[in-house]
CHARMM-style PDB file with segment names, atoms N, HN, CA, C and O in Angstrom:
ATOM      1  N   MET     1      19.959   8.888  21.018  1.00  0.00      PROA
ATOM      2  CA  MET     1      19.732   8.761  19.581  1.00  0.00      PROA
ATOM      3  C   MET     1      18.346   9.315  19.239  1.00  0.00      PROA
ATOM      4  O   MET     1      17.385   8.984  19.934  1.00  0.00      PROA
ATOM      5  N   PRO     2      18.199  10.148  18.193  1.00  0.00      PROA
ATOM      6  CA  PRO     2      16.859  10.725  17.960  1.00  0.00      PROA
ATOM      7  C   PRO     2      15.902   9.681  17.388  1.00  0.00      PROA
ATOM      8  O   PRO     2      16.313   8.596  16.976  1.00  0.00      PROA
ATOM      9  N   LYS     3      14.653  10.026  17.373  1.00  0.00      PROA
ATOM     10  HN  LYS     3      14.320  10.908  17.708  1.00  0.00      PROA
ATOM     11  CA  LYS     3      13.647   9.165  16.845  1.00  0.00      PROA
ATOM     12  C   LYS     3      13.719   9.004  15.283  1.00  0.00      PROA
ATOM     13  O   LYS     3      14.136   9.914  14.567  1.00  0.00      PROA
ATOM     14  N   MET     4      13.316   7.874  14.830  1.00  0.00      PROA
ATOM     15  HN  MET     4      12.978   7.134  15.412  1.00  0.00      PROA
ATOM     16  CA  MET     4      13.344   7.715  13.357  1.00  0.00      PROA
ATOM     17  C   MET     4      12.142   8.475  12.781  1.00  0.00      PROA
ATOM     18  O   MET     4      11.028   8.413  13.301  1.00  0.00      PROA
ATOM     19  N   LYS     5      12.415   9.188  11.690  1.00  0.00      PROA
ATOM     20  HN  LYS     5      13.320   9.238  11.267  1.00  0.00      PROA
ATOM     21  CA  LYS     5      11.374   9.868  10.956  1.00  0.00      PROA
ATOM     22  C   LYS     5      10.671   8.887  10.001  1.00  0.00      PROA
ATOM     23  O   LYS     5      11.312   8.071   9.338  1.00  0.00      PROA
ATOM     24  N   SER     6       9.312   8.994   9.954  1.00  0.00      PROA
ATOM     25  HN  SER     6       8.791   9.657  10.493  1.00  0.00      PROA
ATOM     26  CA  SER     6       8.668   8.137   9.001  1.00  0.00      PROA
ATOM     27  C   SER     6       8.618   8.778   7.623  1.00  0.00      PROA
ATOM     28  O   SER     6       8.542  10.004   7.553  1.00  0.00      PROA
ATOM     29  N   ASN     7       8.653   8.061   6.561  1.00  0.00      PROA
ATOM     30  HN  ASN     7       8.715   7.064   6.618  1.00  0.00      PROA
ATOM     31  CA  ASN     7       8.618   8.509   5.179  1.00  0.00      PROA
ATOM     32  C   ASN     7       7.271   9.028   4.851  1.00  0.00      PROA
ATOM     33  O   ASN     7       6.283   8.314   5.028  1.00  0.00      PROA
ATOM     34  N   SER     8       7.172  10.278   4.366  1.00  0.00      PROA
ATOM     35  HN  SER     8       7.975  10.857   4.222  1.00  0.00      PROA
ATOM     36  CA  SER     8       5.849  10.898   4.132  1.00  0.00      PROA
ATOM     37  C   SER     8       5.107  10.252   3.006  1.00  0.00      PROA
ATOM     38  O   SER     8       3.882  10.147   3.068  1.00  0.00      PROA
ATOM     39  N   SER     9       5.796   9.808   1.968  1.00  0.00      PROA
ATOM     40  HN  SER     9       6.791   9.892   1.917  1.00  0.00      PROA
ATOM     41  CA  SER     9       5.100   9.138   0.833  1.00  0.00      PROA
ATOM     42  C   SER     9       4.617   7.804   1.287  1.00  0.00      PROA
ATOM     43  O   SER     9       3.535   7.406   0.854  1.00  0.00      PROA
ATOM     44  N   ALA    10       5.324   7.053   2.135  1.00  0.00      PROA
ATOM     45  HN  ALA    10       6.203   7.376   2.486  1.00  0.00      PROA
ATOM     46  CA  ALA    10       4.894   5.819   2.621  1.00  0.00      PROA
ATOM     47  C   ALA    10       3.624   5.887   3.483  1.00  0.00      PROA
ATOM     48  O   ALA    10       2.726   5.045   3.450  1.00  0.00      PROA
ATOM     49  N   LYS    11       3.650   7.030   4.289  1.00  0.00      PROA
ATOM     50  HN  LYS    11       4.380   7.713   4.316  1.00  0.00      PROA
ATOM     51  CA  LYS    11       2.479   7.160   5.211  1.00  0.00      PROA
ATOM     52  C   LYS    11       1.216   7.294   4.438  1.00  0.00      PROA
ATOM     53  O   LYS    11       0.165   6.855   4.903  1.00  0.00      PROA
ATOM     54  N   LYS    12       1.270   7.903   3.237  1.00  0.00      PROA
ATOM     55  HN  LYS    12       2.125   8.260   2.859  1.00  0.00      PROA
ATOM     56  CA  LYS    12       0.068   8.058   2.433  1.00  0.00      PROA
ATOM     57  C   LYS    12      -0.302   6.854   1.663  1.00  0.00      PROA
ATOM     58  O   LYS    12      -1.453   6.754   1.239  1.00  0.00      PROA
ATOM     59  N   ARG    13       0.574   5.928   1.444  1.00  0.00      PROA
ATOM     60  HN  ARG    13       1.510   6.009   1.789  1.00  0.00      PROA
ATOM     61  CA  ARG    13       0.306   4.724   0.639  1.00  0.00      PROA
ATOM     62  C   ARG    13       0.006   3.543   1.391  1.00  0.00      PROA
ATOM     63  O   ARG    13      -0.712   2.703   0.847  1.00  0.00      PROA
ATOM     64  N   PHE    14       0.461   3.322   2.622  1.00  0.00      PROA
ATOM     65  HN  PHE    14       1.044   4.004   3.064  1.00  0.00      PROA
ATOM     66  CA  PHE    14       0.287   2.125   3.407  1.00  0.00      PROA
ATOM     67  C   PHE    14      -0.394   2.425   4.703  1.00  0.00      PROA
ATOM     68  O   PHE    14      -0.280   3.504   5.285  1.00  0.00      PROA
ATOM     69  N   ARG    15      -1.157   1.350   5.155  1.00  0.00      PROA
ATOM     70  HN  ARG    15      -1.250   0.474   4.683  1.00  0.00      PROA
ATOM     71  CA  ARG    15      -1.831   1.449   6.486  1.00  0.00      PROA
ATOM     72  C   ARG    15      -1.487   0.090   7.220  1.00  0.00      PROA
ATOM     73  O   ARG    15      -1.440  -0.981   6.614  1.00  0.00      PROA
ATOM     74  N   VAL    16      -1.267   0.214   8.478  1.00  0.00      PROA
ATOM     75  HN  VAL    16      -1.305   1.084   8.970  1.00  0.00      PROA
ATOM     76  CA  VAL    16      -1.045  -0.985   9.290  1.00  0.00      PROA
ATOM     77  C   VAL    16      -2.431  -1.419   9.848  1.00  0.00      PROA
ATOM     78  O   VAL    16      -3.183  -0.607  10.388  1.00  0.00      PROA
ATOM     79  N   THR    17      -2.732  -2.725   9.695  1.00  0.00      PROA
ATOM     80  HN  THR    17      -2.122  -3.384   9.256  1.00  0.00      PROA
ATOM     81  CA  THR    17      -4.023  -3.218  10.291  1.00  0.00      PROA
ATOM     82  C   THR    17      -3.863  -3.538  11.713  1.00  0.00      PROA
ATOM     83  O   THR    17      -2.757  -3.526  12.252  1.00  0.00      PROA
ATOM     84  N   ALA    18      -4.936  -3.822  12.322  1.00  0.00      PROA
ATOM     85  HN  ALA    18      -5.835  -3.832  11.884  1.00  0.00      PROA
ATOM     86  CA  ALA    18      -4.994  -4.133  13.795  1.00  0.00      PROA
ATOM     87  C   ALA    18      -4.170  -5.390  14.105  1.00  0.00      PROA
ATOM     88  O   ALA    18      -3.638  -5.507  15.209  1.00  0.00      PROA
ATOM     89  N   THR    19      -4.055  -6.316  13.176  1.00  0.00      PROA
ATOM     90  HN  THR    19      -4.487  -6.222  12.280  1.00  0.00      PROA
ATOM     91  CA  THR    19      -3.284  -7.477  13.379  1.00  0.00      PROA
ATOM     92  C   THR    19      -1.782  -7.334  12.959  1.00  0.00      PROA
ATOM     93  O   THR    19      -0.978  -8.259  13.078  1.00  0.00      PROA
ATOM     94  N   GLY    20      -1.481  -6.154  12.479  1.00  0.00      PROA
ATOM     95  HN  GLY    20      -2.134  -5.402  12.382  1.00  0.00      PROA
ATOM     96  CA  GLY    20      -0.009  -5.847  12.134  1.00  0.00      PROA
ATOM     97  C   GLY    20       0.316  -6.045  10.674  1.00  0.00      PROA
ATOM     98  O   GLY    20       1.443  -5.764  10.266  1.00  0.00      PROA
ATOM     99  N   LYS    21      -0.636  -6.527   9.848  1.00  0.00      PROA
ATOM    100  HN  LYS    21      -1.551  -6.756  10.179  1.00  0.00      PROA
ATOM    101  CA  LYS    21      -0.314  -6.638   8.442  1.00  0.00      PROA
ATOM    102  C   LYS    21      -0.328  -5.207   7.796  1.00  0.00      PROA
ATOM    103  O   LYS    21      -0.881  -4.265   8.362  1.00  0.00      PROA
ATOM    104  N   ILE    22       0.269  -5.095   6.658  1.00  0.00      PROA
ATOM    105  HN  ILE    22       0.719  -5.861   6.198  1.00  0.00      PROA
ATOM    106  CA  ILE    22       0.347  -3.814   5.949  1.00  0.00      PROA
ATOM    107  C   ILE    22      -0.507  -3.796   4.705  1.00  0.00      PROA
ATOM    108  O   ILE    22      -0.320  -4.619   3.809  1.00  0.00      PROA
ATOM    109  N   ARG    23      -1.424  -2.888   4.639  1.00  0.00      PROA
ATOM    110  HN  ARG    23      -1.577  -2.219   5.367  1.00  0.00      PROA
ATOM    111  CA  ARG    23      -2.382  -2.857   3.498  1.00  0.00      PROA
ATOM    112  C   ARG    23      -1.893  -1.846   2.457  1.00  0.00      PROA
ATOM    113  O   ARG    23      -1.324  -0.817   2.819  1.00  0.00      PROA
ATOM    114  N   ARG    24      -2.104  -2.122   1.199  1.00  0.00      PROA
ATOM    115  HN  ARG    24      -2.567  -2.958   0.905  1.00  0.00      PROA
ATOM    116  CA  ARG    24      -1.773  -1.176   0.143  1.00  0.00      PROA
ATOM    117  C   ARG    24      -2.927  -1.186  -0.878  1.00  0.00      PROA
ATOM    118  O   ARG    24      -3.758  -2.094  -0.909  1.00  0.00      PROA
ATOM    119  N   TYR    25      -2.936  -0.131  -1.709  1.00  0.00      PROA
ATOM    120  HN  TYR    25      -2.262   0.607  -1.684  1.00  0.00      PROA
ATOM    121  CA  TYR    25      -3.915  -0.122  -2.810  1.00  0.00      PROA
ATOM    122  C   TYR    25      -3.240  -0.448  -4.122  1.00  0.00      PROA
ATOM    123  O   TYR    25      -2.060  -0.147  -4.303  1.00  0.00      PROA
ATOM    124  N   ARG    26      -3.957  -1.049  -5.024  1.00  0.00      PROA
ATOM    125  HN  ARG    26      -4.915  -1.293  -4.877  1.00  0.00      PROA
ATOM    126  CA  ARG    26      -3.421  -1.576  -6.252  1.00  0.00      PROA
ATOM    127  C   ARG    26      -3.067  -0.413  -7.241  1.00  0.00      PROA
ATOM    128  O   ARG    26      -3.716   0.633  -7.225  1.00  0.00      PROA
ATOM    129  N   ALA    27      -2.088  -0.607  -8.049  1.00  0.00      PROA
ATOM    130  HN  ALA    27      -1.560  -1.456  -8.062  1.00  0.00      PROA
ATOM    131  CA  ALA    27      -1.817   0.409  -9.042  1.00  0.00      PROA
ATOM    132  C   ALA    27      -2.647   0.181 -10.298  1.00  0.00      PROA
ATOM    133  O   ALA    27      -3.182  -0.900 -10.546  1.00  0.00      PROA
ATOM    134  N   GLY    28      -2.728   1.266 -11.085  1.00  0.00      PROA
ATOM    135  HN  GLY    28      -2.294   2.144 -10.883  1.00  0.00      PROA
ATOM    136  CA  GLY    28      -3.422   1.165 -12.340  1.00  0.00      PROA
ATOM    137  C   GLY    28      -4.911   1.556 -12.378  1.00  0.00      PROA
ATOM    138  O   GLY    28      -5.615   1.271 -13.347  1.00  0.00      PROA
ATOM    139  N   HSD    29      -5.372   2.212 -11.307  1.00  0.00      PROA
ATOM    140  HN  HSD    29      -4.801   2.444 -10.520  1.00  0.00      PROA
ATOM    141  CA  HSD    29      -6.791   2.609 -11.299  1.00  0.00      PROA
ATOM    142  C   HSD    29      -6.945   4.164 -11.364  1.00  0.00      PROA
ATOM    143  O   HSD    29      -7.953   4.700 -10.902  1.00  0.00      PROA
ATOM    144  N   SER    30      -6.012   4.829 -11.899  1.00  0.00      PROA
ATOM    145  HN  SER    30      -5.193   4.393 -12.274  1.00  0.00      PROA
ATOM    146  CA  SER    30      -6.122   6.306 -11.933  1.00  0.00      PROA
ATOM    147  C   SER    30      -6.447   6.882 -13.272  1.00  0.00      PROA
ATOM    148  O   SER    30      -7.092   7.929 -13.333  1.00  0.00      PROA
ATOM    149  N   HSD    31      -6.020   6.236 -14.402  1.00  0.00      PROA
ATOM    150  HN  HSD    31      -5.495   5.386 -14.353  1.00  0.00      PROA
ATOM    151  CA  HSD    31      -6.284   6.703 -15.724  1.00  0.00      PROA
ATOM    152  C   HSD    31      -6.364   5.558 -16.686  1.00  0.00      PROA
ATOM    153  O   HSD    31      -6.118   4.403 -16.338  1.00  0.00      PROA
ATOM    154  N   LEU    32      -6.714   5.899 -17.911  1.00  0.00      PROA
ATOM    155  HN  LEU    32      -6.913   6.837 -18.194  1.00  0.00      PROA
ATOM    156  CA  LEU    32      -6.848   4.929 -19.021  1.00  0.00      PROA
ATOM    157  C   LEU    32      -7.822   3.777 -18.621  1.00  0.00      PROA
ATOM    158  O   LEU    32      -7.557   2.598 -18.857  1.00  0.00      PROA
ATOM    159  N   LEU    33      -8.923   4.172 -18.024  1.00  0.00      PROA
ATOM    160  HN  LEU    33      -9.139   5.129 -17.833  1.00  0.00      PROA
ATOM    161  CA  LEU    33      -9.872   3.180 -17.517  1.00  0.00      PROA
ATOM    162  C   LEU    33     -10.839   2.663 -18.555  1.00  0.00      PROA
ATOM    163  O   LEU    33     -11.526   1.665 -18.336  1.00  0.00      PROA
ATOM    164  N   THR    34     -10.893   3.349 -19.696  1.00  0.00      PROA
ATOM    165  HN  THR    34     -10.335   4.159 -19.874  1.00  0.00      PROA
ATOM    166  CA  THR    34     -11.918   3.008 -20.707  1.00  0.00      PROA
ATOM    167  C   THR    34     -11.526   1.667 -21.384  1.00  0.00      PROA
ATOM    168  O   THR    34     -12.403   0.932 -21.838  1.00  0.00      PROA
ATOM    169  N   LYS    35     -10.227   1.355 -21.451  1.00  0.00      PROA
ATOM    170  HN  LYS    35      -9.515   1.952 -21.083  1.00  0.00      PROA
ATOM    171  CA  LYS    35      -9.786   0.094 -22.060  1.00  0.00      PROA
ATOM    172  C   LYS    35      -9.832  -1.119 -21.108  1.00  0.00      PROA
ATOM    173  O   LYS    35      -9.743  -2.275 -21.522  1.00  0.00      PROA
ATOM    174  N   LYS    36      -9.964  -0.818 -19.915  1.00  0.00      PROA
ATOM    175  HN  LYS    36     -10.036   0.121 -19.579  1.00  0.00      PROA
ATOM    176  CA  LYS    36      -9.936  -1.970 -18.900  1.00  0.00      PROA
ATOM    177  C   LYS    36     -11.371  -2.460 -18.644  1.00  0.00      PROA
ATOM    178  O   LYS    36     -12.317  -1.678 -18.552  1.00  0.00      PROA
ATOM    179  N   ARG    37     -11.476  -3.714 -18.541  1.00  0.00      PROA
ATOM    180  HN  ARG    37     -10.707  -4.349 -18.616  1.00  0.00      PROA
ATOM    181  CA  ARG    37     -12.771  -4.406 -18.359  1.00  0.00      PROA
ATOM    182  C   ARG    37     -13.267  -4.115 -16.948  1.00  0.00      PROA
ATOM    183  O   ARG    37     -12.476  -3.950 -16.019  1.00  0.00      PROA
ATOM    184  N   PRO    38     -14.654  -4.050 -16.794  1.00  0.00      PROA
ATOM    185  CA  PRO    38     -15.213  -3.711 -15.430  1.00  0.00      PROA
ATOM    186  C   PRO    38     -14.702  -4.609 -14.379  1.00  0.00      PROA
ATOM    187  O   PRO    38     -14.470  -4.165 -13.254  1.00  0.00      PROA
ATOM    188  N   LYS    39     -14.511  -5.867 -14.685  1.00  0.00      PROA
ATOM    189  HN  LYS    39     -14.700  -6.228 -15.599  1.00  0.00      PROA
ATOM    190  CA  LYS    39     -14.067  -6.811 -13.591  1.00  0.00      PROA
ATOM    191  C   LYS    39     -12.726  -6.447 -13.159  1.00  0.00      PROA
ATOM    192  O   LYS    39     -12.455  -6.436 -11.958  1.00  0.00      PROA
ATOM    193  N   ARG    40     -11.818  -6.130 -14.099  1.00  0.00      PROA
ATOM    194  HN  ARG    40     -12.038  -6.139 -15.075  1.00  0.00      PROA
ATOM    195  CA  ARG    40     -10.498  -5.667 -13.660  1.00  0.00      PROA
ATOM    196  C   ARG    40     -10.482  -4.355 -12.809  1.00  0.00      PROA
ATOM    197  O   ARG    40      -9.693  -4.183 -11.880  1.00  0.00      PROA
ATOM    198  N   LYS    41     -11.391  -3.473 -13.193  1.00  0.00      PROA
ATOM    199  HN  LYS    41     -12.032  -3.612 -13.948  1.00  0.00      PROA
ATOM    200  CA  LYS    41     -11.471  -2.199 -12.421  1.00  0.00      PROA
ATOM    201  C   LYS    41     -12.135  -2.418 -11.031  1.00  0.00      PROA
ATOM    202  O   LYS    41     -11.822  -1.692 -10.087  1.00  0.00      PROA
ATOM    203  N   ARG    42     -12.979  -3.336 -10.912  1.00  0.00      PROA
ATOM    204  HN  ARG    42     -13.233  -3.926 -11.678  1.00  0.00      PROA
ATOM    205  CA  ARG    42     -13.492  -3.708  -9.550  1.00  0.00      PROA
ATOM    206  C   ARG    42     -12.401  -4.277  -8.678  1.00  0.00      PROA
ATOM    207  O   ARG    42     -12.316  -3.931  -7.500  1.00  0.00      PROA
ATOM    208  N   ARG    43     -11.525  -5.179  -9.245  1.00  0.00      PROA
ATOM    209  HN  ARG    43     -11.593  -5.460 -10.202  1.00  0.00      PROA
ATOM    210  CA  ARG    43     -10.508  -5.721  -8.547  1.00  0.00      PROA
ATOM    211  C   ARG    43      -9.464  -4.673  -8.061  1.00  0.00      PROA
ATOM    212  O   ARG    43      -8.935  -4.760  -6.952  1.00  0.00      PROA
ATOM    213  N   LEU    44      -9.202  -3.699  -8.932  1.00  0.00      PROA
ATOM    214  HN  LEU    44      -9.632  -3.629  -9.832  1.00  0.00      PROA
ATOM    215  CA  LEU    44      -8.280  -2.639  -8.619  1.00  0.00      PROA
ATOM    216  C   LEU    44      -8.676  -1.772  -7.492  1.00  0.00      PROA
ATOM    217  O   LEU    44      -7.830  -1.125  -6.875  1.00  0.00      PROA
ATOM    218  N   ARG    45      -9.973  -1.734  -7.190  1.00  0.00      PROA
ATOM    219  HN  ARG    45     -10.660  -2.259  -7.690  1.00  0.00      PROA
ATOM    220  CA  ARG    45     -10.551  -0.897  -6.127  1.00  0.00      PROA
ATOM    221  C   ARG    45     -10.232  -1.518  -4.759  1.00  0.00      PROA
ATOM    222  O   ARG    45     -10.182  -0.789  -3.768  1.00  0.00      PROA
ATOM    223  N   GLN    46     -10.017  -2.828  -4.671  1.00  0.00      PROA
ATOM    224  HN  GLN    46     -10.057  -3.420  -5.476  1.00  0.00      PROA
ATOM    225  CA  GLN    46      -9.813  -3.444  -3.445  1.00  0.00      PROA
ATOM    226  C   GLN    46      -8.456  -3.272  -2.927  1.00  0.00      PROA
ATOM    227  O   GLN    46      -7.489  -3.220  -3.687  1.00  0.00      PROA
ATOM    228  N   ALA    47      -8.356  -3.181  -1.640  1.00  0.00      PROA
ATOM    229  HN  ALA    47      -9.142  -3.223  -1.023  1.00  0.00      PROA
ATOM    230  CA  ALA    47      -7.006  -3.098  -1.056  1.00  0.00      PROA
ATOM    231  C   ALA    47      -6.361  -4.541  -0.965  1.00  0.00      PROA
ATOM    232  O   ALA    47      -7.070  -5.547  -0.973  1.00  0.00      PROA
ATOM    233  N   ASP    48      -5.075  -4.588  -0.885  1.00  0.00      PROA
ATOM    234  HN  ASP    48      -4.499  -3.770  -0.880  1.00  0.00      PROA
ATOM    235  CA  ASP    48      -4.414  -5.934  -0.839  1.00  0.00      PROA
ATOM    236  C   ASP    48      -3.401  -5.829   0.287  1.00  0.00      PROA
ATOM    237  O   ASP    48      -3.112  -4.737   0.778  1.00  0.00      PROA
ATOM    238  N   VAL    49      -2.863  -6.979   0.693  1.00  0.00      PROA
ATOM    239  HN  VAL    49      -3.097  -7.865   0.295  1.00  0.00      PROA
ATOM    240  CA  VAL    49      -1.861  -7.072   1.732  1.00  0.00      PROA
ATOM    241  C   VAL    49      -0.483  -7.050   1.076  1.00  0.00      PROA
ATOM    242  O   VAL    49      -0.283  -7.713   0.058  1.00  0.00      PROA
ATOM    243  N   VAL    50       0.482  -6.294   1.639  1.00  0.00      PROA
ATOM    244  HN  VAL    50       0.319  -5.756   2.466  1.00  0.00      PROA
ATOM    245  CA  VAL    50       1.798  -6.248   1.062  1.00  0.00      PROA
ATOM    246  C   VAL    50       2.467  -7.711   1.227  1.00  0.00      PROA
ATOM    247  O   VAL    50       2.259  -8.449   2.190  1.00  0.00      PROA
ATOM    248  N   ALA    51       3.299  -8.005   0.134  1.00  0.00      PROA
ATOM    249  HN  ALA    51       3.467  -7.406  -0.649  1.00  0.00      PROA
ATOM    250  CA  ALA    51       3.945  -9.305   0.167  1.00  0.00      PROA
ATOM    251  C   ALA    51       4.923  -9.339   1.327  1.00  0.00      PROA
ATOM    252  O   ALA    51       5.478  -8.330   1.762  1.00  0.00      PROA
ATOM    253  N   SER    52       5.098 -10.567   1.798  1.00  0.00      PROA
ATOM    254  HN  SER    52       4.647 -11.386   1.444  1.00  0.00      PROA
ATOM    255  CA  SER    52       5.890 -10.810   3.004  1.00  0.00      PROA
ATOM    256  C   SER    52       7.321 -10.327   2.889  1.00  0.00      PROA
ATOM    257  O   SER    52       7.915  -9.831   3.846  1.00  0.00      PROA
ATOM    258  N   VAL    53       7.869 -10.492   1.656  1.00  0.00      PROA
ATOM    259  HN  VAL    53       7.386 -10.895   0.879  1.00  0.00      PROA
ATOM    260  CA  VAL    53       9.276 -10.034   1.426  1.00  0.00      PROA
ATOM    261  C   VAL    53       9.446  -8.518   1.506  1.00  0.00      PROA
ATOM    262  O   VAL    53      10.529  -8.026   1.825  1.00  0.00      PROA
ATOM    263  N   ASP    54       8.387  -7.788   1.218  1.00  0.00      PROA
ATOM    264  HN  ASP    54       7.507  -8.187   0.958  1.00  0.00      PROA
ATOM    265  CA  ASP    54       8.516  -6.297   1.260  1.00  0.00      PROA
ATOM    266  C   ASP    54       8.205  -5.739   2.575  1.00  0.00      PROA
ATOM    267  O   ASP    54       8.547  -4.584   2.825  1.00  0.00      PROA
ATOM    268  N   VAL    55       7.544  -6.502   3.502  1.00  0.00      PROA
ATOM    269  HN  VAL    55       7.265  -7.441   3.298  1.00  0.00      PROA
ATOM    270  CA  VAL    55       7.105  -5.914   4.867  1.00  0.00      PROA
ATOM    271  C   VAL    55       8.205  -5.290   5.609  1.00  0.00      PROA
ATOM    272  O   VAL    55       8.004  -4.179   6.100  1.00  0.00      PROA
ATOM    273  N   PRO    56       9.440  -5.910   5.765  1.00  0.00      PROA
ATOM    274  CA  PRO    56      10.484  -5.244   6.519  1.00  0.00      PROA
ATOM    275  C   PRO    56      10.845  -3.896   6.061  1.00  0.00      PROA
ATOM    276  O   PRO    56      11.034  -2.976   6.857  1.00  0.00      PROA
ATOM    277  N   ARG    57      10.946  -3.763   4.735  1.00  0.00      PROA
ATOM    278  HN  ARG    57      10.792  -4.511   4.089  1.00  0.00      PROA
ATOM    279  CA  ARG    57      11.317  -2.541   4.084  1.00  0.00      PROA
ATOM    280  C   ARG    57      10.333  -1.392   4.289  1.00  0.00      PROA
ATOM    281  O   ARG    57      10.712  -0.244   4.521  1.00  0.00      PROA
ATOM    282  N   ILE    58       9.052  -1.751   4.193  1.00  0.00      PROA
ATOM    283  HN  ILE    58       8.744  -2.684   4.005  1.00  0.00      PROA
ATOM    284  CA  ILE    58       7.871  -0.800   4.406  1.00  0.00      PROA
ATOM    285  C   ILE    58       7.828  -0.469   5.830  1.00  0.00      PROA
ATOM    286  O   ILE    58       7.594   0.698   6.144  1.00  0.00      PROA
ATOM    287  N   ARG    59       8.049  -1.454   6.829  1.00  0.00      PROA
ATOM    288  HN  ARG    59       8.239  -2.402   6.574  1.00  0.00      PROA
ATOM    289  CA  ARG    59       8.028  -1.148   8.228  1.00  0.00      PROA
ATOM    290  C   ARG    59       9.129  -0.062   8.581  1.00  0.00      PROA
ATOM    291  O   ARG    59       8.908   0.858   9.368  1.00  0.00      PROA
ATOM    292  N   ARG    60      10.332  -0.253   7.929  1.00  0.00      PROA
ATOM    293  HN  ARG    60      10.511  -1.001   7.289  1.00  0.00      PROA
ATOM    294  CA  ARG    60      11.346   0.713   8.174  1.00  0.00      PROA
ATOM    295  C   ARG    60      10.971   2.125   7.709  1.00  0.00      PROA
ATOM    296  O   ARG    60      11.308   3.112   8.362  1.00  0.00      PROA
ATOM    297  N   LEU    61      10.248   2.210   6.537  1.00  0.00      PROA
ATOM    298  HN  LEU    61       9.974   1.408   6.006  1.00  0.00      PROA
ATOM    299  CA  LEU    61       9.845   3.511   6.004  1.00  0.00      PROA
ATOM    300  C   LEU    61       8.771   4.184   6.907  1.00  0.00      PROA
ATOM    301  O   LEU    61       8.727   5.400   7.091  1.00  0.00      PROA
ATOM    302  N   LEU    62       7.928   3.306   7.444  1.00  0.00      PROA
ATOM    303  HN  LEU    62       7.963   2.318   7.295  1.00  0.00      PROA
ATOM    304  CA  LEU    62       6.864   3.804   8.361  1.00  0.00      PROA
ATOM    305  C   LEU    62       7.332   4.007   9.696  1.00  0.00      PROA
ATOM    306  O   LEU    62       6.593   4.592  10.488  1.00  0.00      PROA
ATOM    307  N   ALA    63       8.530   3.578  10.076  1.00  0.00      PROA
ATOM    308  HN  ALA    63       9.130   3.103   9.433  1.00  0.00      PROA
ATOM    309  CA  ALA    63       9.116   3.688  11.411  1.00  0.00      PROA
ATOM    310  C   ALA    63       8.182   3.031  12.465  1.00  0.00      PROA
ATOM    311  O   ALA    63       8.002   3.584  13.550  1.00  0.00      PROA
ATOM    312  N   VAL    64       7.601   1.876  12.155  1.00  0.00      PROA
ATOM    313  HN  VAL    64       7.748   1.427  11.274  1.00  0.00      PROA
ATOM    314  CA  VAL    64       6.754   1.092  12.984  1.00  0.00      PROA
ATOM    315  C   VAL    64       7.547   0.179  13.836  1.00  0.00      PROA
ATOM    316  OT1 VAL    64       6.980  -0.581  14.622  1.00  0.00      PROA
TER     317      VAL     64
END
């Protein structure tokens, strides 16, 4: 059976940490930033961990 191909768009959006968690960046930090408060924009810069219910689906896309 051939190897699984990883999804190219998922490779660009997610990273696996050393402990095996999957990191993602928050949506909403690319445009229309003038109406957003500075505190909200700072929060959007930070990476977050993917919710546990989504992890199996993203692992399949990343072929990890």
